[in-house]
C-alpha positions in Angstrom: 30.9 -18.2 -4.7 34.1 -20.2 -4.5 33.6 -24.0 -4.7 32.9 -25.5 -1.3 32.0 -22.1 0.3 28.8 -21.0 2.0 27.1 -17.9 3.5 24.8 -18.6 6.4 22.7 -16.2 8.5 20.2 -17.1 11.3 18.4 -15.0 13.8 15.2 -13.8 15.3 13.2 -10.6 15.3 9.6 -9.2 15.2 7.2 -8.3 12.4 4.1 -6.0 12.6 1.5 -6.0 9.8 -2.1 -6.7 8.8 -3.6 -9.8 10.4 -4.5 -11.0 6.9 -4.6 -9.5 3.4 -7.5 -7.0 3.7 -7.8 -7.0 7.5 -8.7 -4.0 9.6 -6.5 -5.0 12.4 -2.7 -5.7 12.8 -0.7 -8.2 14.8 2.9 -8.5 16.1 4.6 -11.9 15.6 8.0 -13.4 16.1 10.1 -13.4 12.9 12.7 -16.1 12.4 15.5 -15.1 10.0 17.1 -17.7 7.7 19.4 -16.8 4.8 21.6 -19.7 3.7 23.5 -20.0 0.4 25.9 -22.6 -0.8 28.4 -22.5 -3.7 26.4 -25.2 -5.6 23.5 -22.8 -6.0 21.2 -24.1 -3.3 19.7 -21.4 -1.1 17.2 -20.9 1.7 15.5 -17.6 2.2 12.9 -17.5 4.9 10.2 -20.0 4.1 11.6 -20.6 0.6 14.1 -23.1 -0.8 15.6 -22.8 -4.3 18.4 -23.7 -6.6 20.3 -21.4 -8.9 21.0 -23.3 -12.1 22.4 -20.5 -14.2 26.2 -19.9 -14.6 25.7 -16.5 -16.3 26.3 -13.6 -14.0 23.3 -11.6 -15.3 20.7 -14.3 -15.2 19.3 -16.3 -12.3 16.8 -19.1 -12.7 15.8 -22.4 -11.1 13.2 -24.4 -9.2 11.6 -22.9 -6.1 9.7 -24.3 -3.1 7.9 -22.2 -0.5 5.7 -22.8 2.5 2.3 -21.1 2.6 0.9 -20.9 6.2 -2.7 -21.7 7.1 -5.1 -18.8 7.3 -7.6 -19.4 10.2 -10.8 -17.5 11.0 -8.8 -15.0 13.0 -6.4 -14.4 10.1 -3.4 -16.0 11.8 -0.8 -17.5 9.5 -1.8 -15.6 6.3 1.2 -14.6 4.2 -0.6 -14.2 0.9 0.2 -10.5 0.9 1.0 -7.9 3.5 -1.7 -5.6 2.3 -5.3 -4.6 3.0 -8.3 -3.3 1.1 -11.5 -1.3 0.8 -14.8 -1.1 2.6 -16.9 -4.1 3.4 -19.8 -4.8 1.0 -22.7 -7.3 1.0 -23.2 -7.1 4.8 -26.0 -5.1 6.5 -25.4 -2.8 9.5 -27.5 -5.1 11.6 -25.3 -8.1 10.8 -22.2 -6.1 11.4 -23.3 -5.2 14.9 -23.5 -8.8 16.0 -20.4 -10.2 14.3 -17.3 -11.3 16.2 -14.1 -9.1 16.0 -12.7 -11.5 13.4 -13.7 -10.6 9.9 -13.1 -14.2 8.7 -15.5 -15.8 11.2 -17.7 -18.3 9.2 -15.1 -18.6 6.4 -13.3 -21.8 5.6 -9.7 -21.9 6.7 -7.2 -21.8 3.9 -5.0 -24.9 4.5 -1.2 -24.6 4.9 0.5 -25.8 1.7 3.9 -26.5 0.3 4.1 -24.6 -3.0 6.2 -25.5 -6.0 7.4 -23.4 -9.0 10.4 -21.5 -10.2 12.1 -18.1 -10.5 13.8 -16.1 -13.2 15.8 -12.9 -12.4 17.7 -10.7 -14.8 20.3 -8.1 -13.9 20.0 -4.9 -16.0 23.3 -3.9 -14.3 25.0 -4.7 -11.0 22.5 -2.4 -9.1 19.2 -3.2 -10.8 17.5 -6.6 -11.1 14.2 -7.7 -12.6 12.5 -10.5 -10.6 9.9 -13.2 -11.5 8.6 -16.1 -9.6 5.6 -18.5 -10.0 4.3 -20.7 -7.2 1.4 -23.2 -7.5 -0.4 -25.4 -5.1 -2.4 -23.1 -2.8 -6.0 -23.4 -1.7 -8.3 -26.3 -0.8 -7.9 -28.0 -4.2 -4.1 -27.1 -4.6 -4.7 -25.3 -7.8 -4.0 -21.7 -6.8 -1.2 -20.1 -8.7 0.6 -16.8 -7.9 2.9 -14.9 -10.2 5.1 -12.2 -8.7 6.9 -9.7 -10.9 9.2 -6.9 -9.6 12.2 -4.7 -9.9 14.9 -4.2 -7.3 17.6 -1.6 -6.6 20.2 -3.4 -4.6 23.7 -2.8 -3.2 23.4 0.8 -2.1 26.0 1.6 0.6 25.2 5.0 2.3 27.9 4.4 4.9 30.4 1.9 6.2 28.7 -1.4 7.2 25.3 -0.2 6.0 23.4 -1.5 2.9 20.1 -0.4 1.5 17.8 -1.9 -1.2 14.5 -1.0 -2.6 11.8 -3.0 -4.5 8.5 -2.6 -6.2 6.3 -5.2 -7.8 2.9 -6.7 -8.5 1.2 -10.0 -7.6 -1.1 -11.7 -10.1 -3.3 -14.6 -9.0 -5.3 -17.1 -11.0 -8.9 -17.7 -10.3 -8.3 -20.5 -7.7 -5.8 -18.4 -5.8 -8.0 -15.3 -5.7 -11.0 -17.3 -4.8 -9.2 -19.0 -1.9 -8.0 -15.7 -0.4 -10.7 -13.2 -1.5 -13.8 -15.1 -2.6 -16.9 -16.1 -0.7 -18.7 -19.3 -1.7 -22.5 -19.8 -1.2 -21.9 -22.0 1.9 -19.4 -19.5 3.4 -21.9 -16.7 2.7 -24.6 -18.5 4.6 -22.3 -19.0 7.6 -20.5 -15.6 7.6 -23.2 -13.1 6.5 -21.0 -11.8 3.7 -22.5 -11.7 0.2 -21.3 -14.5 -2.1 -18.3 -13.3 -4.2 -16.5 -14.8 -7.1 -12.9 -13.7 -7.5 -11.5 -14.4 -11.0 -7.9 -14.3 -12.3 -6.5 -10.8 -11.9 -3.8 -8.5 -10.7 -4.3 -8.6 -6.9 -1.7 -6.4 -5.3 0.9 -3.7 -5.9 3.7 -3.1 -3.4 6.8 -1.1 -2.7 9.4 -1.7 0.0 12.8 -1.0 1.4 15.4 -2.9 3.4 18.3 -1.8 5.6 21.1 -4.1 6.8 23.6 -2.9 9.4 26.6 -5.2 9.9 27.9 -3.8 13.2 30.4 -6.6 13.6 31.9 -9.4 11.5 29.3 -11.8 12.8 26.3 -9.8 13.7 23.7 -8.1 11.4 20.6 -6.0 12.1 18.2 -6.5 9.3 15.1 -4.2 9.0 12.5 -3.7 6.4 9.2 -2.0 5.5 6.7 -2.8 2.8 3.5 -1.0 1.8 1.0 -2.7 -0.5 -2.4 -2.0 -1.9 -5.0 -4.6 -3.0 -6.5 -4.0 -6.4 -9.2 -5.4 -8.7 -11.0 -8.5 -7.4 -9.0 -8.6 -4.1 -9.8 -5.0 -3.3 -13.5 -5.4 -3.9 -13.8 -8.6 -1.9 -16.3 -8.3 1.0 -13.4 -9.7 3.2 -11.3 -6.6 2.5 -11.6 -3.6 4.8 -8.6 -1.4 4.2 -7.1 -0.6 0.8 -3.5 -0.2 2.0 -1.4 -2.1 4.6 2.1 -1.7 5.9 4.3 -4.4 7.2 7.5 -3.6 9.2 10.1 -5.9 10.6 13.5 -5.9 12.4 15.7 -8.8 13.3 19.1 -9.6 14.8 21.0 -12.3 12.9 24.4 -14.0 13.2 26.6 -14.9 10.3 28.3 -18.4 10.4 
């Protein structure tokens, strides 16, 4: 970007997806859209803030901060992954019949956290990009770490004012991250009726997605996206997980400043 320039989008839309990673129910929530970038490399993308430090056109890297919302007993606020998982285990049919509708009843809330880390992206060519990010600080003890690795196909223009992109990737959590979002401690087991479950470090999710942007005027943009994901390994076998696959879809109207 030319020195002193900026590119700013802001808007509002809706998002539908699983109530939490592994939930058997969905929810519809308002979705704010924030996409800001300045010529000095600082950017805001949704709930993330970063700084591009590389001057090379094929490499992007720098520090990254992100907000991880609280996950309550009803699943509200969970953004650890828009995916779900397999059948419940460690819970008798008698206990199921008297449970509340919320699968996380009796589980500790996962606190909201500001996460810190970094990103490294590499362009194979102008249309293909490899992405990496690491964020740490999640969970009750702030020692949860998530590594996201992916590939993107960007800049596809099927028609005037229309842009498509596609992505695929995996999420890998350390023991603390997976235990916070998929594990069940002995105390939680006693309160919730789920069997105790230890979730170690492992690959936790695979996902694919697509985005469509329609710039129908110089200032206005309709941004829509869909992502399907599947929990695997320790996340899939957690007693908190009900469906193996979840789909999240969103659409939003944004204005370019």
